C-alpha angles and dihedrals in degrees: 000000000000113000094228105042106155126176116239114249117232093246137047093251120124113276111272119204134192118230121244093256093056093044087053090061091066110096092228091061104030094110096050121111125242093264093052092048089050090051090051091049090055095044101046138057140198117254122196118208127184122227112282095027120136102229092192134346131231114265095018116124108280101239104154146032114224124205117190114237099168137357136031125295134192125208114206138179134194112244113183090330096314121115103230121192108226098181143350121199146161093192110137109239096026106148138205140158130057095031093145095047092107094059119103090198097081128059098200113016115198132199109271092207142011125261120212132187105232091183130010104301139193118205134189102225125203121182116243090241093054092045091050092048091048094052096043094047102039100033110029096155092050088049092057090049094048093047091050091049092049094048091046093050092046092050092047091050091051092051093047091047092051091048092050091050091049092049091049090049090049091051091048090048092048090050091053094051094051094049 
């Protein structure tokens, strides 16, 4: 990983950074030490989004993790063509985005949902590469547990999906023979 990976803000303004003390007020980072908070300050930036902006879209490459600093966001997902709101929050520190960036099991992770700025929002943005490096380096045991959980869930979903398809095929076949 490059030592100075910084996400690109949505505008052409100069890069704005939060100091370590302010980053430490976010619940996700409250237990980090001063050095870790300093690293986060150097490897993140503040991104301002106006109300109505799509912060990221479902199925795009998952390049950044977004933490809400101010405003209200809405997380949405397409379900059979309908745009379904999964959550709406104004909780400072709420996060979304490149949550699977730390996994070695995917080559190109994508966003599983879309994130929208309901009101004007400020986000702390961390690149997926920096987030992955942070988790792998600072929390190796947790990484092993999370990867195991992810692989287990993915395998279970594949087995359940195969079983559902076989049952549907059996029902279709049974319906054809009784007709």
